[in-house]
C-alpha positions in Angstrom: -3.0 -27.6 -6.7 -2.5 -26.4 -3.1 -3.8 -28.8 -0.4 -3.5 -29.3 3.3 -1.7 -32.7 3.8 -1.1 -34.7 6.9 2.6 -35.3 7.3 4.8 -36.8 10.1 5.4 -33.2 11.2 1.8 -32.2 11.2 -0.6 -30.6 8.7 1.2 -28.8 6.0 0.1 -26.9 2.9 1.8 -28.5 -0.2 1.5 -28.6 -3.9 0.1 -31.9 -5.1 -1.4 -33.2 -8.4 -5.0 -32.3 -9.2 -7.1 -35.5 -8.7 -8.6 -37.3 -11.7 -12.3 -38.1 -11.6 -13.4 -41.7 -11.9 -16.3 -42.8 -14.2 -19.0 -41.8 -11.6 -17.2 -38.8 -10.2 -17.0 -35.1 -10.9 -13.9 -32.9 -10.5 -14.7 -29.6 -8.8 -12.7 -26.4 -8.6 -13.4 -25.6 -5.0 -14.3 -22.1 -3.9 -15.1 -22.7 -0.3 -14.8 -25.6 2.3 -17.0 -26.3 5.3 -15.3 -27.4 8.5 -16.6 -30.3 10.6 -15.4 -31.6 13.9 -14.2 -34.9 12.4 -11.6 -32.9 10.5 -9.7 -32.3 13.7 -9.0 -35.9 14.1 -7.9 -36.4 10.5 -5.7 -33.3 10.6 -4.0 -34.8 13.7 -3.2 -38.0 11.9 -6.1 -40.2 13.2 -8.4 -42.3 11.2 -12.0 -41.4 10.4 -13.4 -44.5 8.7 -11.3 -45.3 5.8 -9.6 -41.9 5.8 -6.6 -40.8 7.8 -2.9 -41.2 8.4 0.1 -39.7 6.7 -0.8 -38.3 3.3 -4.4 -37.7 4.0 -6.2 -34.5 3.1 -8.9 -33.6 5.6 -12.4 -32.4 4.7 -16.0 -33.5 4.3 -17.9 -30.8 2.4 -17.3 -28.0 0.0 -18.7 -26.0 -2.9 -17.4 -24.9 -6.3 -17.7 -25.3 -10.0 -17.7 -28.5 -12.0 -14.6 -28.8 -14.1 -14.9 -32.3 -15.5 -17.4 -35.2 -15.4 -16.6 -38.9 -15.5 -18.0 -41.0 -18.4 -20.9 -42.4 -16.3 -22.0 -39.2 -14.7 -25.7 -38.3 -15.5 -26.1 -35.7 -18.2 -27.8 -33.2 -15.9 -24.4 -32.4 -14.4 -22.2 -30.4 -16.7 -18.9 -28.4 -16.4 -19.4 -24.9 -15.2 -22.3 -25.7 -12.9 -22.2 -24.4 -9.3 -22.4 -27.3 -6.9 -22.2 -28.1 -3.2 -21.9 -31.5 -1.6 -20.3 -34.0 0.7 -16.8 -35.0 -0.5 -13.6 -36.2 1.0 -10.1 -34.7 0.8 -11.5 -31.2 0.2 -9.0 -29.1 2.2 -7.7 -28.2 -1.3 -8.2 -26.2 -4.4 -9.7 -29.2 -6.3 -11.6 -32.3 -5.2 -13.5 -35.2 -6.7 -17.0 -36.2 -5.6 -19.4 -38.9 -6.4 -22.1 -37.4 -8.6 -24.9 -38.5 -6.3 -23.5 -36.6 -3.3 -23.7 -33.2 -4.9 -26.5 -30.7 -5.5 -26.7 -27.5 -7.5 -26.2 -24.4 -5.4 -29.9 -23.4 -4.8 -29.4 -19.6 -5.3 -27.0 -17.9 -7.7 -26.6 -15.2 -5.0 -25.7 -17.7 -2.3 -22.1 -17.0 -1.2 -19.7 -19.9 -1.8 -18.8 -20.0 1.9 -22.5 -20.4 2.9 -23.1 -23.2 0.3 -20.0 -25.1 1.5 -21.3 -25.3 5.1 -24.7 -26.8 4.3 -24.3 -30.3 2.8 -23.2 -32.4 5.8 -25.8 -30.7 8.1 -28.6 -31.2 5.6 -28.0 -34.8 4.8 -27.0 -35.9 8.3 -30.0 -34.3 10.1 -32.6 -35.2 7.5 -31.5 -38.8 7.8 -31.5 -38.6 11.6 -34.6 -36.4 12.3 -36.9 -37.6 9.5 -35.8 -41.0 8.2 -34.8 -42.6 11.6 -36.4 -40.1 14.0 -39.8 -40.3 12.2 -40.3 -36.6 13.1 -43.7 -35.3 11.8 -46.6 -33.1 12.8 -47.2 -33.0 16.5 -44.2 -35.1 17.5 -41.7 -34.4 20.3 -38.0 -34.5 19.6 -34.7 -33.7 21.3 -31.5 -32.7 19.7 -28.5 -33.3 22.0 -25.7 -31.0 21.2 -28.0 -28.5 19.5 -25.7 -25.5 19.3 -23.4 -27.2 16.7 -24.0 -26.3 13.1 -25.5 -29.8 12.5 -27.6 -29.5 15.6 -29.0 -26.1 14.6 -30.0 -27.6 11.3 -31.7 -30.5 13.2 -33.8 -28.0 15.1 -34.9 -26.3 11.9 -35.8 -29.5 10.2 -37.8 -30.6 13.2 -39.7 -27.3 13.0 -40.2 -27.7 9.3 -41.6 -31.2 9.8 -44.2 -29.9 12.2 -42.9 -31.1 15.6 -44.7 -29.5 18.5 -42.1 -30.1 21.2 -38.5 -29.4 20.1 -35.9 -29.7 22.9 -32.3 -28.6 22.3 -29.4 -29.1 24.7 -26.3 -27.0 25.2 -24.1 -26.6 28.3 -23.0 -23.1 27.1 -25.5 -20.5 28.4 -25.0 -18.0 25.6 -25.4 -20.6 22.9 -28.4 -22.2 24.8 -30.1 -18.8 24.9 -30.1 -18.7 21.0 -31.6 -22.1 20.4 -35.1 -20.7 20.2 -34.2 -18.7 17.1 -33.7 -22.0 15.3 -36.9 -23.8 16.5 -36.3 -25.0 20.0 -39.4 -24.8 22.2 -37.3 -25.8 25.2 -33.5 -25.4 25.8 -31.9 -27.5 28.5 -28.5 -27.6 30.1 -27.5 -31.3 30.5 -25.1 -30.3 33.3 -28.2 -29.5 35.3 -29.5 -32.6 37.1 -33.1 -31.4 36.6 -32.9 -31.5 32.7 -34.6 -34.9 32.4 -37.5 -33.7 34.5 -37.8 -30.5 32.4 -38.1 -32.7 29.3 -40.7 -35.0 30.9 -42.7 -31.9 32.1 -42.7 -30.5 28.6 -44.1 -33.8 27.2 -46.8 -34.5 29.8 -44.6 -37.0 31.6 -44.2 -39.2 28.5 -40.7 -38.2 27.2 -39.8 -37.3 23.7 -40.6 -39.5 20.8 -37.0 -39.4 19.5 -33.6 -38.1 20.4 -30.9 -37.2 18.0 -27.9 -37.7 20.2 -24.6 -36.1 19.3 -23.1 -36.4 22.8 -23.6 -40.0 24.1 -21.0 -40.8 26.7 -22.2 -40.4 30.4 -25.5 -38.8 29.3 -26.8 -42.0 27.6 -28.8 -43.4 30.5 -30.3 -40.0 31.3 -31.3 -39.7 27.7 -33.0 -43.1 28.0 -35.0 -41.7 30.9 -36.1 -38.6 28.8 -37.4 -40.8 25.9 -40.9 -42.2 25.9 -41.8 -45.9 25.8 -41.3 -47.2 22.3 -39.3 -44.1 21.5 -36.1 -43.8 19.5 -32.6 -42.7 20.1 -30.5 -42.0 17.0 -26.8 -42.1 17.9 -25.2 -39.6 15.5 -22.1 -38.4 17.6 -20.1 -39.2 20.6 -18.7 -35.8 21.7 -19.2 -36.8 25.3 -17.4 -40.1 25.0 -17.6 -43.3 23.0 -17.9 -45.6 26.0 -20.1 -45.2 29.1 -22.4 -47.1 31.6 -25.7 -48.0 29.9 -28.8 -48.7 31.9 -29.9 -51.9 30.0 -32.9 -52.4 32.4 -34.3 -48.9 31.6 -33.7 -49.5 27.9 -35.7 -52.7 28.0 -38.4 -51.3 30.2 -39.0 -48.4 27.9 -38.6 -50.6 24.8 -36.5 -47.9 23.1 -35.0 -48.4 19.7 -31.4 -47.4 19.9 -30.2 -46.7 16.3 -26.6 -46.1 15.3 -25.9 -44.0 12.1 -22.7 -43.0 10.3 -21.7 -42.3 6.8 -18.4 -44.1 7.2 -19.9 -47.6 6.5 -22.5 -46.5 3.9 -22.1 -47.4 0.3 -22.3 -44.8 -2.5 -25.7 -46.1 -3.3 -26.9 -45.6 0.2 -25.5 -42.1 0.4 -27.1 -41.2 -2.9 -30.5 -42.2 -1.6 -29.9 -40.2 1.6 -29.1 -37.1 -0.5 -32.1 -37.7 -2.8 -34.5 -38.0 0.1 -33.1 -34.9 1.7 -33.5 -33.0 -1.5 -37.0 -34.2 -1.9 -38.1 -33.0 1.5 -35.9 -30.0 2.2 -34.8 -28.3 -1.1 -37.9 -26.1 -1.5 -37.4 -24.9 2.1 -33.7 -24.2 1.5 -34.5 -22.3 -1.7 -37.1 -20.3 0.2 -34.6 -19.4 2.9 -36.3 -21.4 5.7 -33.2 -23.4 6.4 -30.0 -21.6 7.1 -26.9 -21.7 9.4 -25.1 -18.9 11.0 -21.6 -18.5 9.6 -19.3 -17.9 12.6 -16.0 -17.1 10.7 -14.4 -17.4 7.3 -10.7 -18.2 6.9 -8.5 -18.6 3.8 -7.1 -22.1 3.0 -3.7 -20.6 3.8 -5.0 -20.1 7.4 -6.0 -23.7 7.9 -4.2 -24.0 11.2 -6.0 -20.9 12.6 -9.4 -22.3 11.3 -8.9 -25.7 13.0 -7.7 -24.0 16.2 -10.9 -21.9 16.2 -13.0 -25.0 15.8 -11.1 -26.9 18.5 -11.6 -24.0 21.0 -15.4 -24.7 20.6 -16.2 -21.0 21.0 -18.0 -20.7 17.7 -21.7 -20.7 17.1 -22.8 -22.2 13.8 -20.3 -23.1 11.0 -16.7 -22.2 10.1 -15.6 -22.0 6.5 -12.4 -21.6 4.4 -12.2 -20.0 1.0 -9.6 -20.8 -1.6 -9.5 -17.6 -3.6 
């Protein structure tokens, strides 16, 4: 099969053997691949959890048809089924996935490139917004970095869960202007010193109940100030920096729960449960078209360098995909 492989000279398309599924895995003939920001680091030779370095194949999510099932895969999954899911090493024509991380494509008319861009956003944001953020009817929530594909899904999930105040942040004015389309009741620019006051004003001075933070870095203490007493901050990403000054006194005074989440240190069993809970809460809405992401551009796998450059430029809105055929 053709795959994008990290080499000492950079990312290269090469012919490699088709992987073999283990007992609890399925082999999938990939039709489309969703791009995620973590792919940039892996493609550059850096580690992302247990993945990375020379010989690595980037990729976190994809969609395609089941080719083969391992001996311990439940009987409801069979060869020929259209599936989408989180899986590693998927910048390729075939990939293996744990059976519990995949879902059937919800609509036979859904294009492959659309299906491939949904799994990471759905499972990440359901876990952050609902499981850890406790978002429900009447709650107030903020999504930091809301103009990313994952962030846009977070806004929609908060709206679906019945939140009454949904704050989205973006420093790009054009992207910020579109956040309302996806559920934001307030869009703020975190480069504006007044953004914390805007959040407090929108919540009657209390602050939001929870923040799904994809930025972190130097914004963290301001984010504490925008969160209510006994509120929650869910640390999903660190696009603004992994290290910064932290106002420990403000954190203690507001008694905020600061929760770190990542898929890198979760077991298969934990991820299966995350996917199950996501499907339980969101699948009917997805099938009804209430949850969707804008598809910014579609590349071919042969254009992997162009696709990664487009993502690195950060000019896209929504998701980027690659197709294999």
